N, C-alpha and C positions, 0 to 999 in steps of 0.2 A: 699926417706923418706917413711917409711911404717907407715900407720895409723893402729895401732893394736886395735882390738876389741876382748876382752875376753868374750865369751859367758858364760852363767850361767853353762852349762854343764862342761866347762873347769874349772871354779872355783870349781865345785863339785869334779872334779877329782884331784884337787890340795889339797883338804881338807883331813884330816886324822881323824880317830876315836880313836886315841891313848889316848887322854885325853879330859877333859871337854872343854878346850879352843878350841880344834880342832872340837869337836862335835858342839860347838856353831857356828863356822865358816861354818860348813857343813849345819847347819840349815838355816843360812843366805843365803847360796848359792842356797838353794832349793826354796827360795822365787821368785815368778814370778814377774819380774820388768816391769814397763811400758816401752813403746818404747822410751821415752825421757830420760831413765836412762841407764847407762852402769856401770858395776862393773869390777874393775881391781884388781886382787889379788896381794899383795905385801908382803914384809918381815915385819910381825908384824902388818899390817893394810890392810884395803881395801880402795881403792880410787874409789869414785863414781863421774861420770860426770852426772850432772842434767841439761838437756836442759829446759830453762825457757820459751821459745817461743812456743805457741800452734800451730802455722803454720810454715811450712818450710820457711827458711829465705835465701835470697841472697842479697849481697851488690853489687850495680851497680858499674861499673868501674869509673863512674863520681864522686864517693865518694873519689877517690884517686888522689893525685897529681902525676905528672911525668909519667902518663900512656899514651903512644902513641898508635896510631892505630896499629902499628906493634906489640906491646906487646899484645894488645887485640886479634889480630889475632893469634899470636904465641901460646897463652895460651887458646884460644877458650873461652873467658870469656865475650863475648858481651852480653850474656843474664844474666850475673851476676855471682858473686863468692859465692859458698856455704859458709854459716856462721851460727851462732847461737847466742843466748843470754843465757849464761850459768853460773852456779855456780858449785863448787866442794865440796865434803864432804870427809874427811878422818876419817874413823871409825876403832878404835882398840877395844880391849876387854873392855876397861874402859873409853875411851874418844871419843867424837864426835866433830870434828873441821870443821866448815863451812867456806868456802872461798867465800866472797861476799854473798849478800843476795837477789839477783835477783831484778826484776822490781817492785814487790809489787802491780801491778795493777790487775784488775779483771781477766785477762787472765793468770796471773802468775801460773806456775805449781810447784813452789818450795815446798810449804808446803805439798800438796798431794803427791809429789814425795818422800819427806822425810818420810812421813807416810808409803808409800809403802816399803821403805827400813827398816822400823821398828824403826824410830827415830822421837820422838815428838819434837816440838819446844822447850819445857822445858828441853829436854835432851842435847841440844847443850851446850858444855862447853865453847867454844870461837868462835868468828867470826873474821876472818882476812880480812880486807878491802884492796883491791888492789888500789882503788882510789875513790874519792868522786864524781862520776857521778851518776845521778839518777837511771840508769838501773843497778847499782851495789849496791846501798844502799836502794833502794825503799822498799824492803821487810823487813827492820829493824823495821818498825812501822806500826800499824794499829789503826786508830782513835786516833792518838797521843800517843799511848802506845807501849811499847817495845813488840815485838812479841816473842823474845827469852829471857824469863824472868830471866834465870840464867846464861846467857853467858857474858863473858868478851868481850869487843870490842877493837880490835887492829887496830890502824891507825898510819901511819908514821907521825912523828912530822911535817915534811915539808908539807905533804898533808893537815894535820889539819890546820896548820897556813895559808896555801894558801886559804883555803875555809872558815874556821870558825874563826880562830884566828884573821884574818884581819878585821873581822866585815863587810865585803862587802855584798851588797845585793845579789850578785850572789851566795853566800854561804848560803842563808836563808834555802833552802830545806835541805841541808846537816846538818845544825845546828839543825833543827827540828827533823831530823832522829836520830841524835847522842845524843841529850839532854836526852832522857829517859835512856840512858846507862851511864850517867855521873859518877855515883859512881863505875862503872865497866869499865871505859874507860882506856886503856893503850896506851900511846903515846911512840913511840920508834924511835931510830935512825937506819939508814942503817948499816948493819953489826951486829946488835944485834941478839943474840940467844933468841928466845921467848919460851914460854912454849911448851912442847911436843918436844923439840929439833928442832923447826922450825926456820930457819934462814931468816932474812929479807934482801933482796937484792935490791940495787938501780937499778930501771928501769925507771928513770925520762925521760920524753920526751912527752909522751901522756898527762900527767899532771905534775905539779911541784913536786909532791911527789909520783909518781906512783911506786908501790912496787911489786916485785915478792917474792914468798915464797918457800923455799926449805925444804922438809922433806925427808931424805934418797935420793932415786933416782928419786923423784918426784919434778918437778919445776913448780909451778903454777904462770904463768906470766901475768895474767890480760889481758890488751888490747895491748899486744906487737905486735899482728897482728889482723887486721880486715878482711883480705882476704888472707888466708894461701896459696892458689894456686897461688896468685900473689906475695905476699911479701916474700915467701921463695926463689923465683927465682929472684925477683927484690926488695930487701929490701929498696932500695932508694925511693920506692913509699910509701907515707904516707897517712893515712886518713886525710881528710881536717881539721878535728878538733883536730889533735895533736897540742898542744899548742907550742911546740918547736920542729919543724920538724928535725932540725939537730941532736938534742939529741935523738929524737925518732929513727932516722936511726941508730945512734950509739948503742942505747940500743938494737934494734932489731938484729943487726949483732952480738953484744956481746952475747946476749942470745942464739941465734942459735948456735954459736960457742961453748959456754959453755955447752949447752945441748949435742952437738955432741961429744965433747972431754971428757965429763964425763959420757957418756952412760946413759943419763937421759930420763925420760918420761916428755915431755914438754906439759903443759896444758895451754889452753887459753880460755878466756871467750867468744871470738867470733870465735873460731875454728869451723869447720863444725861438723856435727853429730858425736858423739863419743868423741869430745873434746880434743883429744891428738894427738901429733906427737911423735912417738916412736923412739928415737935415741939410744936405746940399741943395742949393737952389739953382 
């Protein structure tokens, strides 16, 4: 598995000056991005990985189930598995789509990173939530108000019902974050095609409505893996907080096979720096 990183100079070489659209792409490519952002040129849009953690992150082997001493030695992960807390942006000539909203705490890098890309919070057209854990929705609000004033908010119906629709106390944080978007909230079912030609894919296991999103050859798969170096080799190893570990294993294997057989760029919110696993052949 190759982890592809497209540098800005590569993006520039792929840009053309034949028309205004290509000139705009070239101008974007010339922007110096911070170290926690990567840009990947694609057909009709640019994919941005945005690392939301200010300090390097490693997940300890103890976070995972079914990890033997032999596996730890085999993969040399005793000191931890490189990871991140990330969001993704898909930017085309007329739309900006954000996938998850980061942690939203004082150390969050999401908003300044968007500004570095040239995207203001009010420019975001839609936010696609993979699941309702706080490190993925925390950046939706500040002081009780919506940070992304013009964005639609997409959440799978199963995920919404599990956290908010049930009225349980454990969903209070998610409810508070989603409430300011109530008039722009879109609940969907797995298999639906959403705006921008984005397809919602069932990745249930980590949570009851965990969702992956596909646009073209890009598959943004949320928390399908918390330790890529471990779980691509041993997908049977689950993060201890996967709510349904059997389904989580099934979803992980299915996602990796789907990405591989369809030549996709697989993106994960806890993948190491760069955020992607490139299965294109």
